[in-house]
CHARMM-style PDB file with segment names, atoms N, HN, CA, C and O in Angstrom:
ATOM      1  N   UNK     1       0.840  -1.167   0.000  1.00  0.00      PROA
ATOM      2  CA  UNK     1       0.000   0.000   0.000  1.00  0.00      PROA
ATOM      3  C   UNK     1       0.892   1.238   0.000  1.00  0.00      PROA
ATOM      4  O   UNK     1       1.923   1.283   0.671  1.00  0.00      PROA
ATOM      5  N   UNK     2       0.471   2.237  -0.766  1.00  0.00      PROA
ATOM      6  HN  UNK     2      -0.367   2.201  -1.311  1.00  0.00      PROA
ATOM      7  CA  UNK     2       1.236   3.476  -0.873  1.00  0.00      PROA
ATOM      8  C   UNK     2       0.306   4.654  -0.595  1.00  0.00      PROA
ATOM      9  O   UNK     2      -0.768   4.753  -1.188  1.00  0.00      PROA
ATOM     10  N   UNK     3       0.716   5.545   0.305  1.00  0.00      PROA
ATOM     11  HN  UNK     3       1.589   5.465   0.787  1.00  0.00      PROA
ATOM     12  CA  UNK     3      -0.069   6.740   0.592  1.00  0.00      PROA
ATOM     13  C   UNK     3       0.179   7.784  -0.485  1.00  0.00      PROA
ATOM     14  O   UNK     3       1.318   7.997  -0.900  1.00  0.00      PROA
ATOM     15  N   UNK     4      -0.895   8.438  -0.939  1.00  0.00      PROA
ATOM     16  HN  UNK     4      -1.820   8.265  -0.602  1.00  0.00      PROA
ATOM     17  CA  UNK     4      -0.774   9.450  -1.981  1.00  0.00      PROA
ATOM     18  C   UNK     4      -0.863  10.849  -1.381  1.00  0.00      PROA
ATOM     19  O   UNK     4       0.027  11.677  -1.577  1.00  0.00      PROA
ATOM     20  N   UNK     5      -1.951  11.105  -0.643  1.00  0.00      PROA
ATOM     21  HN  UNK     5      -2.674  10.433  -0.483  1.00  0.00      PROA
ATOM     22  CA  UNK     5      -2.133  12.419  -0.017  1.00  0.00      PROA
ATOM     23  C   UNK     5      -3.185  12.312   1.075  1.00  0.00      PROA
ATOM     24  O   UNK     5      -3.817  11.270   1.248  1.00  0.00      PROA
ATOM     25  N   UNK     6      -3.365  13.402   1.809  1.00  0.00      PROA
ATOM     26  HN  UNK     6      -2.852  14.249   1.669  1.00  0.00      PROA
ATOM     27  CA  UNK     6      -4.427  13.452   2.802  1.00  0.00      PROA
ATOM     28  C   UNK     6      -5.065  14.834   2.786  1.00  0.00      PROA
ATOM     29  O   UNK     6      -4.449  15.806   2.348  1.00  0.00      PROA
ATOM     30  N   UNK     7      -6.305  14.916   3.267  1.00  0.00      PROA
ATOM     31  HN  UNK     7      -6.805  14.126   3.622  1.00  0.00      PROA
ATOM     32  CA  UNK     7      -7.018  16.184   3.386  1.00  0.00      PROA
ATOM     33  C   UNK     7      -7.656  16.243   4.761  1.00  0.00      PROA
ATOM     34  O   UNK     7      -8.112  15.226   5.285  1.00  0.00      PROA
ATOM     35  N   UNK     8      -7.690  17.433   5.347  1.00  0.00      PROA
ATOM     36  HN  UNK     8      -7.320  18.259   4.921  1.00  0.00      PROA
ATOM     37  CA  UNK     8      -8.324  17.626   6.643  1.00  0.00      PROA
ATOM     38  C   UNK     8      -9.484  18.592   6.472  1.00  0.00      PROA
ATOM     39  O   UNK     8      -9.311  19.706   5.979  1.00  0.00      PROA
ATOM     40  N   UNK     9     -10.670  18.155   6.884  1.00  0.00      PROA
ATOM     41  HN  UNK     9     -10.811  17.250   7.285  1.00  0.00      PROA
ATOM     42  CA  UNK     9     -11.865  18.998   6.852  1.00  0.00      PROA
ATOM     43  C   UNK     9     -12.156  19.416   8.284  1.00  0.00      PROA
ATOM     44  O   UNK     9     -12.509  18.590   9.126  1.00  0.00      PROA
ATOM     45  N   UNK    10     -12.005  20.708   8.548  1.00  0.00      PROA
ATOM     46  HN  UNK    10     -11.718  21.379   7.864  1.00  0.00      PROA
ATOM     47  CA  UNK    10     -12.194  21.190   9.907  1.00  0.00      PROA
ATOM     48  C   UNK    10     -13.648  21.573  10.136  1.00  0.00      PROA
ATOM     49  O   UNK    10     -14.217  22.386   9.407  1.00  0.00      PROA
ATOM     50  N   UNK    11     -14.232  20.974  11.158  1.00  0.00      PROA
ATOM     51  HN  UNK    11     -13.769  20.313  11.750  1.00  0.00      PROA
ATOM     52  CA  UNK    11     -15.599  21.268  11.536  1.00  0.00      PROA
ATOM     53  C   UNK    11     -15.626  22.083  12.816  1.00  0.00      PROA
ATOM     54  O   UNK    11     -14.583  22.362  13.408  1.00  0.00      PROA
ATOM     55  N   UNK    12     -16.806  22.455  13.231  1.00  0.00      PROA
ATOM     56  HN  UNK    12     -17.652  22.228  12.750  1.00  0.00      PROA
ATOM     57  CA  UNK    12     -16.955  23.245  14.448  1.00  0.00      PROA
ATOM     58  C   UNK    12     -16.597  22.420  15.683  1.00  0.00      PROA
ATOM     59  O   UNK    12     -15.973  22.933  16.612  1.00  0.00      PROA
ATOM     60  N   UNK    13     -16.989  21.148  15.699  1.00  0.00      PROA
ATOM     61  HN  UNK    13     -17.496  20.731  14.945  1.00  0.00      PROA
ATOM     62  CA  UNK    13     -16.785  20.308  16.875  1.00  0.00      PROA
ATOM     63  C   UNK    13     -15.775  19.184  16.670  1.00  0.00      PROA
ATOM     64  O   UNK    13     -15.321  18.586  17.646  1.00  0.00      PROA
ATOM     65  N   UNK    14     -15.415  18.885  15.427  1.00  0.00      PROA
ATOM     66  HN  UNK    14     -15.784  19.371  14.635  1.00  0.00      PROA
ATOM     67  CA  UNK    14     -14.490  17.785  15.155  1.00  0.00      PROA
ATOM     68  C   UNK    14     -13.853  17.988  13.788  1.00  0.00      PROA
ATOM     69  O   UNK    14     -14.340  18.771  12.973  1.00  0.00      PROA
ATOM     70  N   UNK    15     -12.767  17.279  13.549  1.00  0.00      PROA
ATOM     71  HN  UNK    15     -12.371  16.643  14.211  1.00  0.00      PROA
ATOM     72  CA  UNK    15     -12.094  17.300  12.251  1.00  0.00      PROA
ATOM     73  C   UNK    15     -12.219  15.926  11.606  1.00  0.00      PROA
ATOM     74  O   UNK    15     -12.204  14.903  12.290  1.00  0.00      PROA
ATOM     75  N   UNK    16     -12.342  15.914  10.283  1.00  0.00      PROA
ATOM     76  HN  UNK    16     -12.354  16.745   9.726  1.00  0.00      PROA
ATOM     77  CA  UNK    16     -12.345  14.667   9.520  1.00  0.00      PROA
ATOM     78  C   UNK    16     -11.096  14.634   8.656  1.00  0.00      PROA
ATOM     79  O   UNK    16     -10.738  15.631   8.028  1.00  0.00      PROA
ATOM     80  N   UNK    17     -10.444  13.498   8.627  1.00  0.00      PROA
ATOM     81  HN  UNK    17     -10.735  12.689   9.137  1.00  0.00      PROA
ATOM     82  CA  UNK    17      -9.238  13.326   7.829  1.00  0.00      PROA
ATOM     83  C   UNK    17      -9.516  12.269   6.765  1.00  0.00      PROA
ATOM     84  O   UNK    17     -10.014  11.186   7.072  1.00  0.00      PROA
ATOM     85  N   UNK    18      -9.193  12.590   5.514  1.00  0.00      PROA
ATOM     86  HN  UNK    18      -8.789  13.470   5.265  1.00  0.00      PROA
ATOM     87  CA  UNK    18      -9.340  11.630   4.423  1.00  0.00      PROA
ATOM     88  C   UNK    18      -7.956  11.289   3.900  1.00  0.00      PROA
ATOM     89  O   UNK    18      -7.177  12.176   3.551  1.00  0.00      PROA
ATOM     90  N   UNK    19      -7.658  10.004   3.849  1.00  0.00      PROA
ATOM     91  HN  UNK    19      -8.291   9.284   4.132  1.00  0.00      PROA
ATOM     92  CA  UNK    19      -6.380   9.517   3.330  1.00  0.00      PROA
ATOM     93  C   UNK    19      -6.627   8.893   1.971  1.00  0.00      PROA
ATOM     94  O   UNK    19      -7.520   8.060   1.820  1.00  0.00      PROA
ATOM     95  N   UNK    20      -5.842   9.288   0.986  1.00  0.00      PROA
ATOM     96  HN  UNK    20      -5.116   9.965   1.109  1.00  0.00      PROA
ATOM     97  CA  UNK    20      -5.893   8.705  -0.358  1.00  0.00      PROA
ATOM     98  C   UNK    20      -4.674   7.812  -0.507  1.00  0.00      PROA
ATOM     99  O   UNK    20      -3.555   8.211  -0.185  1.00  0.00      PROA
ATOM    100  N   UNK    21      -4.900   6.593  -1.000  1.00  0.00      PROA
ATOM    101  HN  UNK    21      -5.809   6.268  -1.261  1.00  0.00      PROA
ATOM    102  CA  UNK    21      -3.810   5.616  -1.108  1.00  0.00      PROA
ATOM    103  C   UNK    21      -4.017   4.739  -2.335  1.00  0.00      PROA
ATOM    104  O   UNK    21      -5.048   4.810  -3.003  1.00  0.00      PROA
ATOM    105  N   UNK    22      -3.012   3.909  -2.617  1.00  0.00      PROA
ATOM    106  HN  UNK    22      -2.174   3.852  -2.074  1.00  0.00      PROA
ATOM    107  CA  UNK    22      -3.100   2.903  -3.682  1.00  0.00      PROA
ATOM    108  C   UNK    22      -2.724   1.560  -3.088  1.00  0.00      PROA
ATOM    109  O   UNK    22      -1.845   1.469  -2.232  1.00  0.00      PROA
ATOM    110  N   UNK    23      -3.403   0.512  -3.553  1.00  0.00      PROA
ATOM    111  HN  UNK    23      -4.118   0.585  -4.249  1.00  0.00      PROA
ATOM    112  CA  UNK    23      -3.079  -0.836  -3.105  1.00  0.00      PROA
ATOM    113  C   UNK    23      -1.788  -1.292  -3.772  1.00  0.00      PROA
ATOM    114  O   UNK    23      -1.226  -0.578  -4.603  1.00  0.00      PROA
ATOM    115  N   UNK    24      -1.322  -2.482  -3.406  1.00  0.00      PROA
ATOM    116  HN  UNK    24      -1.779  -3.061  -2.731  1.00  0.00      PROA
ATOM    117  CA  UNK    24      -0.118  -3.042  -4.029  1.00  0.00      PROA
ATOM    118  C   UNK    24      -0.313  -3.292  -5.518  1.00  0.00      PROA
ATOM    119  O   UNK    24       0.658  -3.339  -6.273  1.00  0.00      PROA
ATOM    120  N   UNK    25      -1.575  -3.454  -5.949  1.00  0.00      PROA
ATOM    121  HN  UNK    25      -2.364  -3.416  -5.335  1.00  0.00      PROA
ATOM    122  CA  UNK    25      -1.877  -3.643  -7.373  1.00  0.00      PROA
ATOM    123  C   UNK    25      -2.243  -2.318  -8.044  1.00  0.00      PROA
ATOM    124  O   UNK    25      -2.801  -2.306  -9.141  1.00  0.00      PROA
ATOM    125  N   UNK    26      -1.930  -1.215  -7.386  1.00  0.00      PROA
ATOM    126  HN  UNK    26      -1.476  -1.225  -6.495  1.00  0.00      PROA
ATOM    127  CA  UNK    26      -2.111   0.138  -7.932  1.00  0.00      PROA
ATOM    128  C   UNK    26      -3.568   0.592  -8.049  1.00  0.00      PROA
ATOM    129  O   UNK    26      -3.864   1.483  -8.845  1.00  0.00      PROA
ATOM    130  N   UNK    27      -4.471   0.010  -7.286  1.00  0.00      PROA
ATOM    131  HN  UNK    27      -4.231  -0.714  -6.640  1.00  0.00      PROA
ATOM    132  CA  UNK    27      -5.868   0.431  -7.290  1.00  0.00      PROA
ATOM    133  C   UNK    27      -6.046   1.558  -6.275  1.00  0.00      PROA
ATOM    134  O   UNK    27      -5.759   1.365  -5.094  1.00  0.00      PROA
ATOM    135  N   UNK    28      -6.513   2.729  -6.707  1.00  0.00      PROA
ATOM    136  HN  UNK    28      -6.746   2.886  -7.667  1.00  0.00      PROA
ATOM    137  CA  UNK    28      -6.684   3.837  -5.765  1.00  0.00      PROA
ATOM    138  C   UNK    28      -7.915   3.636  -4.873  1.00  0.00      PROA
ATOM    139  O   UNK    28      -8.919   3.066  -5.299  1.00  0.00      PROA
ATOM    140  N   UNK    29      -7.816   4.113  -3.638  1.00  0.00      PROA
ATOM    141  HN  UNK    29      -7.001   4.576  -3.292  1.00  0.00      PROA
ATOM    142  CA  UNK    29      -8.945   4.110  -2.715  1.00  0.00      PROA
ATOM    143  C   UNK    29      -8.741   5.216  -1.691  1.00  0.00      PROA
ATOM    144  O   UNK    29      -7.654   5.786  -1.595  1.00  0.00      PROA
ATOM    145  N   UNK    30      -9.786   5.520  -0.926  1.00  0.00      PROA
ATOM    146  HN  UNK    30     -10.669   5.057  -1.004  1.00  0.00      PROA
ATOM    147  CA  UNK    30      -9.657   6.512   0.133  1.00  0.00      PROA
ATOM    148  C   UNK    30     -10.474   6.084   1.344  1.00  0.00      PROA
ATOM    149  O   UNK    30     -11.387   5.265   1.236  1.00  0.00      PROA
ATOM    150  N   UNK    31     -10.133   6.646   2.494  1.00  0.00      PROA
ATOM    151  HN  UNK    31      -9.391   7.310   2.582  1.00  0.00      PROA
ATOM    152  CA  UNK    31     -10.791   6.326   3.752  1.00  0.00      PROA
ATOM    153  C   UNK    31     -10.871   7.606   4.568  1.00  0.00      PROA
ATOM    154  O   UNK    31      -9.878   8.322   4.705  1.00  0.00      PROA
ATOM    155  N   UNK    32     -12.049   7.896   5.110  1.00  0.00      PROA
ATOM    156  HN  UNK    32     -12.855   7.315   4.999  1.00  0.00      PROA
ATOM    157  CA  UNK    32     -12.256   9.085   5.935  1.00  0.00      PROA
ATOM    158  C   UNK    32     -12.516   8.650   7.368  1.00  0.00      PROA
ATOM    159  O   UNK    32     -13.290   7.725   7.615  1.00  0.00      PROA
ATOM    160  N   UNK    33     -11.862   9.326   8.314  1.00  0.00      PROA
ATOM    161  HN  UNK    33     -11.234  10.078   8.114  1.00  0.00      PROA
ATOM    162  CA  UNK    33     -12.028   8.984   9.720  1.00  0.00      PROA
ATOM    163  C   UNK    33     -12.010  10.254  10.559  1.00  0.00      PROA
ATOM    164  O   UNK    33     -11.565  11.308  10.106  1.00  0.00      PROA
ATOM    165  N   UNK    34     -12.500  10.136  11.784  1.00  0.00      PROA
ATOM    166  HN  UNK    34     -12.861   9.280  12.152  1.00  0.00      PROA
ATOM    167  CA  UNK    34     -12.502  11.290  12.681  1.00  0.00      PROA
ATOM    168  C   UNK    34     -11.182  11.354  13.433  1.00  0.00      PROA
ATOM    169  O   UNK    34     -10.425  10.385  13.482  1.00  0.00      PROA
ATOM    170  N   UNK    35     -10.932  12.500  14.007  1.00  0.00      PROA
ATOM    171  HN  UNK    35     -11.548  13.287  13.967  1.00  0.00      PROA
ATOM    172  CA  UNK    35      -9.677  12.721  14.709  1.00  0.00      PROA
ATOM    173  C   UNK    35      -9.544  11.877  15.978  1.00  0.00      PROA
ATOM    174  O   UNK    35      -8.467  11.830  16.572  1.00  0.00      PROA
ATOM    175  N   UNK    36     -10.612  11.218  16.398  1.00  0.00      PROA
ATOM    176  HN  UNK    36     -11.487  11.256  15.916  1.00  0.00      PROA
ATOM    177  CA  UNK    36     -10.576  10.438  17.638  1.00  0.00      PROA
ATOM    178  C   UNK    36      -9.876   9.089  17.476  1.00  0.00      PROA
ATOM    179  O   UNK    36      -9.613   8.418  18.475  1.00  0.00      PROA
ATOM    180  N   UNK    37      -9.568   8.677  16.255  1.00  0.00      PROA
ATOM    181  HN  UNK    37      -9.781   9.221  15.444  1.00  0.00      PROA
ATOM    182  CA  UNK    37      -8.890   7.400  16.021  1.00  0.00      PROA
ATOM    183  C   UNK    37      -7.380   7.568  16.141  1.00  0.00      PROA
ATOM    184  O   UNK    37      -6.832   8.621  15.819  1.00  0.00      PROA
ATOM    185  N   UNK    38      -6.721   6.519  16.608  1.00  0.00      PROA
ATOM    186  HN  UNK    38      -7.166   5.663  16.870  1.00  0.00      PROA
ATOM    187  CA  UNK    38      -5.261   6.559  16.692  1.00  0.00      PROA
ATOM    188  C   UNK    38      -4.664   6.265  15.313  1.00  0.00      PROA
ATOM    189  O   UNK    38      -5.332   5.706  14.444  1.00  0.00      PROA
ATOM    190  N   UNK    39      -3.421   6.642  15.130  1.00  0.00      PROA
ATOM    191  HN  UNK    39      -2.878   7.096  15.836  1.00  0.00      PROA
ATOM    192  CA  UNK    39      -2.748   6.361  13.858  1.00  0.00      PROA
ATOM    193  C   UNK    39      -2.635   4.864  13.609  1.00  0.00      PROA
ATOM    194  O   UNK    39      -2.731   4.419  12.465  1.00  0.00      PROA
ATOM    195  N   UNK    40      -2.435   4.085  14.659  1.00  0.00      PROA
ATOM    196  HN  UNK    40      -2.357   4.446  15.588  1.00  0.00      PROA
ATOM    197  CA  UNK    40      -2.357   2.626  14.510  1.00  0.00      PROA
ATOM    198  C   UNK    40      -3.682   2.068  14.012  1.00  0.00      PROA
ATOM    199  O   UNK    40      -3.693   1.211  13.129  1.00  0.00      PROA
ATOM    200  N   UNK    41      -4.802   2.538  14.561  1.00  0.00      PROA
ATOM    201  HN  UNK    41      -4.793   3.235  15.278  1.00  0.00      PROA
ATOM    202  CA  UNK    41      -6.119   2.082  14.111  1.00  0.00      PROA
ATOM    203  C   UNK    41      -6.338   2.407  12.639  1.00  0.00      PROA
ATOM    204  O   UNK    41      -6.841   1.580  11.879  1.00  0.00      PROA
ATOM    205  N   UNK    42      -5.960   3.605  12.250  1.00  0.00      PROA
ATOM    206  HN  UNK    42      -5.551   4.277  12.867  1.00  0.00      PROA
ATOM    207  CA  UNK    42      -6.139   4.034  10.861  1.00  0.00      PROA
ATOM    208  C   UNK    42      -5.258   3.210   9.932  1.00  0.00      PROA
ATOM    209  O   UNK    42      -5.721   2.748   8.889  1.00  0.00      PROA
ATOM    210  N   UNK    43      -3.996   3.023  10.297  1.00  0.00      PROA
ATOM    211  HN  UNK    43      -3.619   3.398  11.143  1.00  0.00      PROA
ATOM    212  CA  UNK    43      -3.074   2.230   9.467  1.00  0.00      PROA
ATOM    213  C   UNK    43      -3.593   0.802   9.301  1.00  0.00      PROA
ATOM    214  O   UNK    43      -3.598   0.269   8.192  1.00  0.00      PROA
ATOM    215  N   UNK    44      -4.027   0.186  10.396  1.00  0.00      PROA
ATOM    216  HN  UNK    44      -4.023   0.620  11.297  1.00  0.00      PROA
ATOM    217  CA  UNK    44      -4.555  -1.181  10.329  1.00  0.00      PROA
ATOM    218  C   UNK    44      -5.779  -1.252   9.426  1.00  0.00      PROA
ATOM    219  O   UNK    44      -5.916  -2.185   8.635  1.00  0.00      PROA
ATOM    220  N   UNK    45      -6.663  -0.276   9.541  1.00  0.00      PROA
ATOM    221  HN  UNK    45      -6.552   0.482  10.184  1.00  0.00      PROA
ATOM    222  CA  UNK    45      -7.884  -0.257   8.719  1.00  0.00      PROA
ATOM    223  C   UNK    45      -7.534  -0.080   7.241  1.00  0.00      PROA
ATOM    224  O   UNK    45      -8.112  -0.754   6.388  1.00  0.00      PROA
ATOM    225  N   UNK    46      -6.606   0.809   6.931  1.00  0.00      PROA
ATOM    226  HN  UNK    46      -6.137   1.356   7.624  1.00  0.00      PROA
ATOM    227  CA  UNK    46      -6.197   1.020   5.542  1.00  0.00      PROA
ATOM    228  C   UNK    46      -5.580  -0.245   4.953  1.00  0.00      PROA
ATOM    229  O   UNK    46      -5.845  -0.588   3.800  1.00  0.00      PROA
ATOM    230  N   UNK    47      -4.760  -0.937   5.737  1.00  0.00      PROA
ATOM    231  HN  UNK    47      -4.544  -0.659   6.673  1.00  0.00      PROA
ATOM    232  CA  UNK    47      -4.159  -2.186   5.260  1.00  0.00      PROA
ATOM    233  C   UNK    47      -5.231  -3.238   5.004  1.00  0.00      PROA
ATOM    234  O   UNK    47      -5.154  -3.963   4.012  1.00  0.00      PROA
ATOM    235  N   UNK    48      -6.232  -3.334   5.885  1.00  0.00      PROA
ATOM    236  HN  UNK    48      -6.294  -2.745   6.691  1.00  0.00      PROA
ATOM    237  CA  UNK    48      -7.346  -4.277   5.683  1.00  0.00      PROA
ATOM    238  C   UNK    48      -8.106  -3.964   4.399  1.00  0.00      PROA
ATOM    239  O   UNK    48      -8.433  -4.867   3.628  1.00  0.00      PROA
ATOM    240  N   UNK    49      -8.382  -2.689   4.173  1.00  0.00      PROA
ATOM    241  HN  UNK    49      -8.116  -1.955   4.798  1.00  0.00      PROA
ATOM    242  CA  UNK    49      -9.110  -2.274   2.966  1.00  0.00      PROA
ATOM    243  C   UNK    49      -8.304  -2.637   1.720  1.00  0.00      PROA
ATOM    244  O   UNK    49      -8.851  -3.186   0.763  1.00  0.00      PROA
ATOM    245  N   UNK    50      -7.004  -2.330   1.730  1.00  0.00      PROA
ATOM    246  HN  UNK    50      -6.560  -1.884   2.507  1.00  0.00      PROA
ATOM    247  CA  UNK    50      -6.146  -2.608   0.571  1.00  0.00      PROA
ATOM    248  C   UNK    50      -6.108  -4.102   0.259  1.00  0.00      PROA
ATOM    249  O   UNK    50      -6.153  -4.492  -0.908  1.00  0.00      PROA
ATOM    250  N   UNK    51      -6.029  -4.932   1.282  1.00  0.00      PROA
ATOM    251  HN  UNK    51      -5.993  -4.615   2.230  1.00  0.00      PROA
ATOM    252  CA  UNK    51      -6.002  -6.388   1.074  1.00  0.00      PROA
ATOM    253  C   UNK    51      -7.313  -6.860   0.459  1.00  0.00      PROA
ATOM    254  O   UNK    51      -7.307  -7.674  -0.465  1.00  0.00      PROA
ATOM    255  N   UNK    52      -8.436  -6.357   0.964  1.00  0.00      PROA
ATOM    256  HN  UNK    52      -8.440  -5.696   1.714  1.00  0.00      PROA
ATOM    257  CA  UNK    52      -9.747  -6.763   0.436  1.00  0.00      PROA
ATOM    258  C   UNK    52      -9.933  -6.317  -1.011  1.00  0.00      PROA
ATOM    259  O   UNK    52     -10.520  -7.047  -1.810  1.00  0.00      PROA
ATOM    260  N   UNK    53      -9.448  -5.142  -1.353  1.00  0.00      PROA
ATOM    261  HN  UNK    53      -8.971  -4.549  -0.704  1.00  0.00      PROA
ATOM    262  CA  UNK    53      -9.569  -4.642  -2.728  1.00  0.00      PROA
ATOM    263  C   UNK    53      -8.737  -5.495  -3.682  1.00  0.00      PROA
ATOM    264  O   UNK    53      -9.173  -5.783  -4.796  1.00  0.00      PROA
ATOM    265  N   UNK    54      -7.554  -5.896  -3.255  1.00  0.00      PROA
ATOM    266  HN  UNK    54      -7.199  -5.663  -2.349  1.00  0.00      PROA
ATOM    267  CA  UNK    54      -6.648  -6.663  -4.120  1.00  0.00      PROA
ATOM    268  C   UNK    54      -7.030  -8.131  -4.276  1.00  0.00      PROA
ATOM    269  O   UNK    54      -6.512  -8.810  -5.162  1.00  0.00      PROA
ATOM    270  N   UNK    55      -7.928  -8.630  -3.429  1.00  0.00      PROA
ATOM    271  HN  UNK    55      -8.349  -8.079  -2.709  1.00  0.00      PROA
ATOM    272  CA  UNK    55      -8.342 -10.040  -3.557  1.00  0.00      PROA
ATOM    273  C   UNK    55      -9.060 -10.249  -4.879  1.00  0.00      PROA
ATOM    274  O   UNK    55      -9.841  -9.400  -5.308  1.00  0.00      PROA
ATOM    275  N   UNK    56      -8.792 -11.403  -5.540  1.00  0.00      PROA
ATOM    276  HN  UNK    56      -8.157 -12.093  -5.191  1.00  0.00      PROA
ATOM    277  CA  UNK    56      -9.449 -11.665  -6.837  1.00  0.00      PROA
ATOM    278  C   UNK    56     -10.937 -11.942  -6.693  1.00  0.00      PROA
ATOM    279  OT1 UNK    56     -11.621 -12.178  -7.689  1.00  0.00      PROA
TER     280      UNK     56
END
């Protein structure tokens, strides 16, 4: 998995972060999460998504 970019949407009460990435097979995807998640949780979730996308 390769990270491409990220965007932060600032709200009145919370921020949303969107990460854009590509799987190992070069398929682009994105994931949006709130600021309350840890970086480890986000990384694990992105890796799970990438694996599921790359499955035949």
